[in-house]
C-alpha positions, 0 to 999 in steps of 0.5 A: 683822239677820242677826246678830239671826237668827243668834244668836236660832238659836244660843240655840235651837238651844243651849236645846235641845241643854242640855235634851236633855242634861239627867237627865229627873229634874229638876223645873225646869231653869230653877231648877236650872241657871243655863245653862238660865235665861240661855238661856231669858231670852235666847230670851224677849229675841229672841221680843219681839225678833224679833216687833218685828222682823217688824212693822218690816222692809221687806225682804220677803225677810228676813221668812220667816227671821226667822219661821223662827228665831222658829219655833225659838225658840218650840220651843226654849222650848216644849221647856223649858215641857214639860220634864220631861214630853217627856224622859221621853216619849223616855227611856222610848221608847228604853227601850222601844225598846232591849228589844223584840226585833229 
């Protein structure tokens, strides 16, 4: 269980970090990057696995950890679904902050 949670969390973190590093003009990161495609596939598999674990686990102390990890996976996949819109918003905010008088 602990290994699955660590693996899922790591996949979600790497997907999120990878999306942050991509060019915001990229329309579909899954079509353009085999790494993003593989990370997204792994996160979807973990999402299903985590849902099943939450239903099957007998240790009540593990349930919050499962939900927390599942939330991380969901956030990473949501960032992928919203790409490039969310990336363009962040880029535009950075540009306006950099140009703002201080």
